[in-house]
C-alpha positions in Angstrom: -121.2 61.1 37.7 -122.5 64.5 38.3 -123.6 65.8 34.5 -124.8 65.0 31.6 -121.6 64.9 29.5 -119.9 62.8 32.3 -122.9 60.4 32.3 -122.0 59.8 28.7 -118.6 59.2 28.4 -116.3 56.3 26.7 -114.4 54.0 28.6 -115.8 51.9 30.9 -119.0 50.4 31.6 -120.4 48.4 34.6 -121.4 44.9 33.5 -122.9 41.8 35.4 -121.3 38.9 34.6 -124.6 36.6 35.1 -126.4 34.9 32.3 -130.4 35.8 33.1 -132.1 39.0 34.5 -132.7 37.5 37.8 -129.4 39.1 38.6 -128.9 37.6 42.1 -124.8 38.1 42.3 -123.7 41.7 43.2 -121.9 43.3 40.4 -118.1 42.9 40.4 -116.9 43.9 37.0 -115.9 46.7 35.2 -115.0 46.0 31.8 -113.3 48.2 28.8 -115.7 48.8 26.4 -113.3 48.7 23.3 -112.4 45.2 24.4 -115.6 44.0 25.1 -118.6 43.1 22.7 -117.2 40.6 20.8 -119.2 37.9 21.3 -122.6 36.4 22.3 -121.8 36.4 26.1 -120.5 39.7 25.7 -123.8 41.1 24.7 -126.0 39.1 27.4 -124.0 40.5 29.9 -124.1 44.2 28.3 -128.2 43.8 28.6 -128.2 42.4 32.2 -126.0 45.5 33.5 -129.2 47.6 31.9 -131.7 45.7 33.8 -129.3 46.1 37.1 -130.0 49.6 37.0 -133.6 49.1 37.7 -132.8 47.3 41.2 -129.6 47.8 42.1 -126.9 50.7 42.9 -124.3 51.5 45.3 -126.8 54.2 46.5 -130.6 54.1 45.8 -131.4 52.3 42.5 -134.7 53.3 40.7 -137.0 50.7 41.6 -136.0 50.1 44.8 -136.7 53.2 46.8 -135.2 56.0 44.6 -138.5 56.8 42.6 -140.8 55.9 45.5 -139.2 58.6 47.3 -139.3 61.0 44.0 -142.6 60.0 42.8 -145.2 58.6 46.1 -144.3 60.8 48.6 -145.7 63.7 46.5 -148.7 63.2 46.3 -152.6 63.4 47.9 -151.8 59.6 49.5 -148.4 58.9 50.7 -145.8 60.6 52.6 -142.5 60.3 54.7 -143.0 58.2 57.6 -141.7 59.2 61.0 -138.2 58.3 60.5 -137.4 59.5 57.1 -135.4 62.0 58.1 -133.5 63.8 55.1 -134.4 66.5 54.9 -135.1 66.5 50.8 -137.2 63.8 51.2 -139.2 65.4 54.0 -139.2 68.4 51.0 -141.1 66.5 48.9 -143.7 65.2 51.2 -144.2 68.7 52.1 -144.1 69.8 48.7 -141.6 72.3 49.4 -138.5 71.0 47.8 -137.1 73.0 45.2 -133.9 73.0 42.0 -131.5 72.3 44.5 -132.8 69.1 46.4 -130.6 66.2 46.0 -133.2 63.4 45.2 -134.5 64.9 41.8 -131.2 65.2 41.0 -130.7 61.2 42.0 -133.8 60.5 39.9 -131.7 62.1 37.1 -128.5 60.7 37.2 -129.9 57.4 37.8 -131.8 57.4 34.8 -129.4 58.5 32.4 -126.8 56.0 33.6 -129.4 53.3 32.8 -130.0 55.1 29.2 -126.5 55.2 28.6 -126.1 51.5 29.4 -128.6 51.2 26.8 -127.5 53.2 24.3 -123.7 51.6 24.6 -125.1 48.3 24.5 -127.5 49.3 21.6 -124.7 50.2 19.3 -121.8 47.7 20.4 -124.2 44.7 20.1 -125.3 46.0 16.6 -121.5 45.8 15.5 -120.9 42.2 16.6 -119.3 40.2 14.0 -122.3 37.8 12.4 -120.1 34.9 13.2 -119.7 35.3 16.7 -124.0 36.0 17.7 -126.7 34.4 16.3 -128.4 36.8 14.4 -132.1 36.0 16.3 -130.2 36.8 20.0 -128.4 39.8 19.1 -131.8 41.4 17.4 -133.7 40.6 20.3 -130.6 42.1 23.1 -130.9 45.2 21.1 -134.8 44.9 21.0 -134.5 44.6 25.1 -132.4 47.3 25.2 -134.4 49.4 23.4 -137.5 48.7 25.8 -135.4 49.5 29.0 -134.2 53.1 27.0 -138.0 53.6 26.4 -138.8 53.3 30.0 -136.2 55.6 31.1 -137.2 57.8 28.7 -140.9 57.8 29.6 -140.1 58.2 33.4 -137.7 61.3 32.6 -139.9 63.0 30.2 -142.9 63.2 32.6 -140.7 63.9 35.3 -138.8 66.8 34.2 -140.7 67.6 31.0 -137.3 69.1 29.3 -134.8 66.5 28.7 -131.8 66.1 26.8 -132.4 63.0 24.4 -128.7 61.1 23.7 -129.1 58.4 21.8 -125.5 57.0 21.2 -122.5 56.9 23.4 -120.5 59.9 24.0 -117.0 58.9 22.7 -115.4 62.8 22.8 -114.5 65.3 25.5 -115.9 67.9 23.0 -117.8 70.8 24.5 -120.2 70.1 22.0 -120.7 66.6 22.8 -121.0 67.1 26.2 -123.2 70.1 26.6 -126.2 69.1 25.4 -129.4 70.6 25.0 -132.8 69.5 25.4 -135.5 68.3 23.1 -138.8 68.8 22.5 -141.7 66.7 24.4 -142.3 65.6 20.8 -139.0 64.7 19.5 -138.9 62.5 23.2 -142.1 61.2 22.7 -141.0 60.0 19.2 -137.9 58.3 20.1 -139.9 56.6 22.7 -142.0 55.0 20.4 -139.9 54.2 17.8 -138.0 52.0 20.2 -141.4 50.3 21.8 -142.5 49.6 18.2 -138.9 48.0 17.6 -139.2 46.0 20.5 -142.6 44.7 19.7 -140.4 42.7 17.7 -139.5 40.6 21.2 -140.8 37.3 21.6 -143.3 36.6 22.9 -143.7 35.9 27.2 -143.2 32.0 26.5 -140.5 32.6 23.6 -137.8 32.6 26.5 -136.3 29.8 28.4 -136.8 29.5 32.5 -133.0 31.0 32.8 -134.3 34.0 30.9 -137.6 34.8 32.7 -138.3 38.6 33.8 -136.9 39.7 30.3 -138.6 42.1 28.3 -141.1 40.6 25.6 -143.7 41.7 22.8 -145.9 41.8 25.6 -144.2 44.8 27.5 -143.7 46.8 24.3 -147.0 46.7 23.8 -148.2 47.4 27.2 -146.3 50.3 27.1 -146.8 51.8 24.4 -150.3 51.4 25.3 -149.5 53.7 27.9 -147.8 55.8 26.2 -150.2 56.7 23.8 -152.9 56.8 27.0 -150.3 59.7 28.6 -150.6 61.5 25.3 -154.5 61.6 24.9 -154.0 59.6 22.0 -157.2 57.8 22.5 -157.6 55.4 20.1 -153.8 54.1 19.6 -154.0 53.6 23.1 -157.7 51.7 23.0 -155.9 49.7 20.1 -152.7 48.9 21.3 -154.6 47.5 25.1 -156.7 45.8 22.3 -153.8 43.8 21.1 -152.3 42.7 24.5 -155.9 41.6 25.2 -156.2 39.7 22.1 -153.0 37.9 22.7 -153.9 36.0 25.1 -150.7 35.7 27.1 -152.1 37.3 29.9 -154.9 37.2 32.6 -155.3 38.5 36.3 -154.7 36.1 39.0 -157.9 34.6 40.5 -156.9 35.7 44.0 -155.4 39.8 44.0 -153.1 38.4 46.5 -150.8 36.5 44.2 -149.6 39.3 42.5 -147.6 40.2 45.4 -146.5 36.6 46.2 -142.8 35.6 45.7 -144.6 31.9 44.4 -146.4 33.0 42.2 -144.0 36.1 40.5 -143.4 36.3 36.4 -147.4 35.0 36.6 -149.7 35.4 34.3 -150.5 38.7 35.2 -147.4 40.2 35.2 -146.2 41.8 31.7 -143.1 43.2 33.1 -141.8 43.3 36.9 -138.1 44.2 38.5 -137.1 41.2 39.7 -136.0 40.5 43.5 -134.7 37.9 45.2 -133.6 38.2 49.0 -131.0 36.8 51.1 -129.0 36.6 47.6 -126.5 39.4 47.7 -128.4 42.8 48.1 -130.9 42.0 45.8 -134.0 41.8 47.9 -136.8 44.3 47.6 -136.3 47.4 50.5 -139.8 48.9 49.4 -140.4 46.3 52.5 -138.1 47.7 55.0 -138.9 51.3 53.9 -142.3 50.9 54.8 -142.3 48.7 57.5 -142.9 49.4 61.4 -140.0 49.7 63.9 -142.7 49.4 67.0 -143.5 46.0 66.6 -141.0 43.1 68.7 -139.1 41.5 66.0 -139.8 43.7 63.0 -136.9 46.4 61.9 -138.7 48.0 59.5 -137.5 51.7 58.7 -140.9 53.3 58.5 -139.3 55.6 56.3 -142.5 55.5 53.6 -146.1 56.4 55.0 -149.7 56.4 54.1 -150.9 60.3 53.8 -153.2 60.2 57.4 -155.1 63.0 55.1 -155.9 60.8 52.6 -159.7 59.2 52.2 -158.1 56.1 50.4 -158.1 53.9 52.8 -161.8 54.3 53.9 -162.9 54.7 50.5 -162.7 50.3 50.3 -166.0 48.6 50.1 -166.0 46.1 53.0 -165.6 43.2 50.0 -162.7 44.9 48.8 -159.8 42.6 49.4 -157.3 44.8 48.2 -157.2 47.0 51.4 -156.0 44.6 53.3 -153.2 42.9 51.1 -152.0 46.8 50.5 -152.4 48.0 54.0 -151.9 46.2 57.1 -153.2 47.2 60.5 -152.3 44.5 63.0 -148.8 42.4 63.4 -148.0 39.5 65.3 -144.5 40.1 66.8 -142.5 37.2 65.8 -141.0 37.3 69.3 -143.3 37.1 71.6 -146.6 36.1 69.7 -148.4 39.2 70.9 -150.9 41.5 68.6 -149.8 44.6 68.1 -152.5 46.9 66.9 -150.6 50.0 64.5 -151.7 53.5 64.9 -151.6 54.0 61.0 -151.9 51.6 58.3 -148.9 50.8 56.7 -148.0 49.7 53.4 -147.9 46.2 53.0 -147.8 45.1 49.5 -144.0 43.8 49.4 -143.9 41.9 52.5 -142.6 38.6 52.3 -143.7 36.0 55.3 -140.5 34.8 54.6 -138.5 37.7 55.4 -140.5 38.5 58.6 -137.4 39.8 61.3 -135.4 41.3 58.5 -137.8 43.0 55.5 -135.3 44.2 53.3 -134.7 40.9 52.3 -137.8 40.6 50.5 -138.4 38.4 47.5 -141.4 40.2 45.9 -140.8 41.6 42.9 -142.0 45.0 41.8 -144.7 44.7 38.9 -144.1 47.4 37.0 -146.7 46.6 34.5 -149.6 43.9 35.2 -152.3 42.7 33.3 -154.9 45.4 35.7 -153.7 48.3 34.1 -154.3 47.0 30.4 -157.6 46.8 31.1 -157.8 50.1 33.3 -155.9 51.5 30.2 -158.5 50.4 28.1 -161.4 51.6 29.8 -159.8 54.6 29.8 -159.0 55.2 25.6 -163.0 54.0 25.4 -164.8 56.4 27.9 -162.6 59.4 25.9 -163.4 58.3 22.7 -167.1 57.3 22.6 -168.3 57.6 26.5 -168.7 54.6 29.0 -169.7 51.7 26.4 -170.6 48.6 28.0 -167.2 47.3 26.9 -165.6 49.8 28.6 -167.6 49.1 32.0 -166.9 45.7 31.5 -163.0 46.2 31.4 -163.3 48.1 35.0 -165.4 44.9 36.1 -163.0 42.6 35.7 -160.7 44.2 37.8 -163.8 45.1 40.3 -164.8 41.8 40.7 -161.3 39.8 41.1 -160.7 42.4 44.2 -164.5 41.8 45.6 -165.9 45.0 45.2 -169.7 45.5 43.2 -169.7 45.9 39.5 -169.8 49.5 38.8 -172.7 48.4 36.0 -174.1 47.6 38.9 -174.3 50.4 41.5 -173.3 53.3 38.7 -174.6 52.0 35.4 -175.4 55.6 33.2 -172.3 57.6 34.2 -171.6 60.8 32.8 -167.6 60.5 30.7 -166.5 62.3 33.2 -167.8 60.8 36.4 -167.0 57.4 34.8 -163.4 59.0 34.2 -163.2 59.7 37.7 -164.2 55.8 38.5 -161.1 54.7 36.5 -159.2 56.7 38.4 -160.0 55.6 41.6 -159.8 52.1 40.7 -156.5 52.5 39.2 -155.8 54.7 43.1 -157.4 51.2 44.8 -155.5 48.8 42.3 -151.7 50.6 42.1 -151.2 51.6 45.9 -147.6 51.9 46.6 -146.8 50.7 42.6 -145.4 54.3 41.5 -148.6 54.9 39.6 -150.3 57.8 41.4 -148.4 60.8 40.9 -147.9 60.5 37.0 -151.9 59.3 37.4 -152.4 63.1 39.1 -149.9 64.9 37.1 -151.5 63.4 33.8 -155.0 65.0 34.5 -153.4 68.5 34.6 -152.2 70.9 37.3 -155.8 72.0 38.2 -157.0 68.3 39.4 -153.5 67.3 40.9 -153.6 70.9 43.1 -157.2 70.1 44.0 -156.6 66.7 45.2 -153.9 67.3 47.2 -155.5 70.1 48.7 -158.1 68.4 49.9 -155.7 65.5 51.6 -154.5 68.8 53.0 -151.0 69.1 51.8 -151.5 72.6 50.9 -148.3 73.7 49.6 -149.5 71.8 46.2 -149.1 74.2 43.1 -149.5 73.8 39.6 -145.9 73.5 39.0 -145.6 70.2 41.4 -147.0 68.7 38.2 -143.2 68.3 36.9 -140.2 68.4 38.5 -137.4 71.6 38.2 -134.2 70.2 36.3 -131.8 70.0 39.3 -129.9 73.1 39.2 -126.3 71.2 39.6 -127.1 70.3 36.1 -127.7 73.6 35.0 -124.7 75.0 36.6 -122.7 72.4 34.6 -124.4 72.2 31.4 -125.2 75.9 30.4 -127.3 74.4 27.7 -129.9 73.6 30.4 -132.5 75.6 30.6 -134.7 75.2 33.9 -138.8 74.9 33.8 -140.2 77.7 33.4 -142.9 77.0 36.3 -140.0 76.5 38.6 -138.0 79.9 37.3 
């Protein structure tokens, strides 16, 4: 599928036939859309197929390697590892990528593949006869699909800025249907917000059965909506929505930071929305674990493809008592073969390491935490600061995160920060809290080109330019669709 028009053709859609979001069976069916969507089981399978795009694909799925390549490597804290030999990957890491970069193309294609599935599910499920589906289930599934559509459009608009907005299945091969024009940023964000407001009607986290753990909830929608408002600098709306999530009482921080990345505690009280993984179960292990693992220790078959950027000051910035450093990174590994300790030359990213998959890291069962409760606290603190400066309530929100980490309270060590300095402290806290969670590039870019360039050049990535706060529209898409225009910064 190599252009926008083709992405939205009617016909067939790959559908998982499993009954829950864990999706622990490899996709095996392709069903004709017109003959599907007649009963409740069809609707469930259709929405499962939208979830599936988060973690599974014949190539690289979005949250199983692709976004890491396209986002984290283009920051001050990450780089292509020594065994990342693909020239397109290394170009992103070195900030020398261009309009023909195939990883940018894959981000575009995989995102629109997911949106295509969501669009079809929304339209077709809504049309199922009430005799064949429960009204509550029908509404819930449509709103889950809307949440996922919003998630993907939120990624796309932040990456590319100028994107087509497609909300229904394409049913003809007309030029008008295939050659879709780009929407304005406001139009895309209006749709994202509309979808998320609908998704706020989803059940609470405890409203699902155990077999449906991992689905989007009302809390997922509210949390993502707060982040959308934050990105749009709608500070009051961001603060209000984050406070709404806090006041539900649905979520809390784990006492132990490590539990956020422990397979035994996945989908726990801190997890607002996670991409689901289960190792040794038909190719749905968390591949980020093997991408960041070493191949220099006997018995560990890592890829050394995702690496900590040595020019970054992140590793050395942690207080000695801050437990996040030694959970996010590893510097010593005991070989499962010879029992010897191997000291690594450079800290390795380690959040997705699964002790039950030491010799085969790609079978990690650690979920990818798309949204954790700690982020709600930091969104709340940031928004309050932008509204009124560093209030006591803003300090308290940050210090809940710092205290759990074992770090000193900001209110104790810096009780009278200016608004600008408090903002920097919140961003530094996000930097430490969300290592290797696909947050850094979005944080740098939303603060603007000047900040992005300053931070990357300070880390030794001297190729950084203002245009790098967005990606170029893939040239292949422009060649195939004459109505697509390139981002002016990339012309």
